[in-house]
C-alpha positions as CSV (number, residue, x, y, z in Angstrom):
1,M,-29.8,36.9,39.2
2,T,-30.3,34.0,41.5
3,K,-27.7,32.3,43.7
4,W,-27.3,29.2,41.5
5,Q,-26.8,31.3,38.4
6,R,-23.9,33.2,40.1
7,K,-22.3,29.8,41.0
8,V,-22.6,28.5,37.5
9,R,-21.2,31.7,36.0
10,L,-18.2,31.6,38.4
11,L,-17.6,27.9,37.5
12,V,-17.8,28.7,33.7
13,A,-15.3,31.6,34.2
14,I,-12.9,29.3,36.2
15,C,-13.1,26.6,33.5
16,A,-12.4,29.2,30.7
17,V,-9.3,30.5,32.6
18,A,-8.1,27.0,33.2
19,F,-8.6,26.1,29.5
20,A,-6.7,29.3,28.5
21,L,-3.8,28.4,30.8
22,I,-3.6,24.8,29.4
23,V,-3.6,26.1,25.8
24,A,-0.9,28.7,26.6
25,L,1.3,26.1,28.3
26,A,0.9,23.6,25.5
27,I,2.0,26.1,22.8
28,K,5.7,25.9,22.3
29,R,8.1,27.8,20.2
30,R,9.2,26.1,17.0
31,G,12.6,24.5,16.9
32,P,15.1,25.3,14.2
33,A,14.1,24.2,10.8
34,A,15.5,20.9,9.6
35,T,18.2,21.2,7.0
36,V,17.1,20.4,3.5
37,V,19.2,17.7,1.9
38,S,19.4,18.3,-1.8
39,V,18.9,15.2,-4.1
40,V,21.7,14.6,-6.6
41,R,19.9,14.0,-9.9
42,T,21.5,11.4,-12.2
43,D,19.9,13.0,-15.3
44,P,18.8,16.7,-15.1
45,N,16.3,16.3,-17.9
46,A,14.4,13.6,-16.0
47,V,11.1,14.6,-14.3
48,I,10.8,11.6,-12.1
49,E,13.5,9.3,-10.7
50,S,12.8,6.2,-8.7
51,I,14.9,3.5,-7.3
52,G,13.8,-0.1,-7.4
53,G,10.5,-1.4,-8.6
54,R,8.5,-4.1,-10.4
55,V,6.0,-3.9,-13.3
56,M,3.7,-6.8,-13.9
57,R,1.4,-7.6,-16.8
58,F,-1.5,-9.8,-16.4
59,S,-3.7,-11.6,-18.9
60,R,-7.0,-12.2,-17.1
61,T,-5.9,-14.1,-14.0
62,R,-2.4,-15.1,-14.9
63,E,0.8,-13.1,-14.9
64,D,2.4,-13.0,-18.3
65,V,5.5,-10.8,-17.7
66,S,7.3,-9.4,-14.7
67,I,9.9,-6.7,-15.1
68,E,12.1,-5.8,-12.1
69,Y,14.4,-2.8,-12.3
70,D,17.0,-1.1,-10.1
71,R,16.5,2.5,-11.3
72,Q,13.9,4.3,-13.5
73,L,14.0,7.7,-15.1
74,T,10.8,9.3,-16.6
75,Y,10.9,12.3,-18.9
76,A,8.4,15.1,-19.6
77,D,7.5,13.6,-23.0
78,G,6.4,10.4,-21.3
79,S,9.3,8.3,-22.2
80,T,11.0,6.1,-19.6
81,K,14.5,4.6,-19.1
82,L,15.0,1.5,-17.0
83,F,18.4,0.5,-15.6
84,G,19.3,-2.9,-14.1
85,V,16.4,-4.7,-15.8
86,K,15.4,-8.3,-15.2
87,V,12.5,-9.7,-17.3
88,V,10.8,-12.9,-16.2
89,T,8.4,-14.5,-18.7
90,D,7.9,-18.1,-17.6
91,F,6.6,-18.9,-14.2
92,D,6.5,-22.2,-12.4
93,K,2.8,-22.7,-11.5
94,S,3.2,-26.3,-10.3
95,G,3.5,-25.1,-6.7
96,F,0.1,-23.5,-6.9
97,F,-1.5,-26.7,-8.0
98,Q,0.2,-28.8,-5.3
99,V,-1.1,-26.4,-2.6
100,A,-4.6,-26.1,-4.1
101,E,-5.2,-29.7,-4.9
102,P,-5.9,-31.0,-1.3
103,Y,-8.2,-28.1,-0.7
104,L,-10.1,-28.7,-3.9
105,D,-10.5,-32.4,-3.1
106,S,-11.9,-31.8,0.4
107,L,-14.2,-29.0,-0.9
108,S,-15.5,-31.2,-3.7
109,K,-16.3,-34.0,-1.2
110,Q,-18.2,-31.6,0.9
111,L,-20.2,-30.3,-2.0
112,G,-21.4,-33.7,-3.2
113,P,-21.0,-36.1,-6.2
114,H,-21.5,-33.5,-8.9
115,A,-18.7,-31.3,-7.5
116,S,-16.4,-34.4,-7.4
117,K,-17.1,-35.1,-11.1
118,I,-16.4,-31.5,-12.0
119,R,-13.2,-31.7,-9.9
120,Q,-12.1,-34.8,-11.9
121,M,-12.8,-33.0,-15.2
122,I,-10.7,-30.0,-14.1
123,G,-7.9,-32.4,-13.0
124,A,-7.9,-34.0,-16.5
125,I,-7.5,-30.6,-18.1
126,Q,-4.4,-29.7,-16.1
């Protein structure tokens, strides 16, 4: 074995020992396990319980119905009970048109006269 091979072998051995020491010092004993808090079930037959949520139904691009609830219970047979239900069916969409109108006007001017005509036709429909 040549002299440089001995030096490299010694360097590799020192690095391996240093790595082993670092790993040994990094390993710590586990602390005590956290206490498990049991959940009080409101209905023992329910498979899933959730608190607070919203379900929305859309028809293409518009929202038809929004259902908000405080608590939901789901059972093994697939049935669901909702508590504290609020159903919203009519939505005020005028705010959307007020925000979108200036943008549509500037965009139609940038795109040219045909886009302006199309924009006027859309405005007549609304």
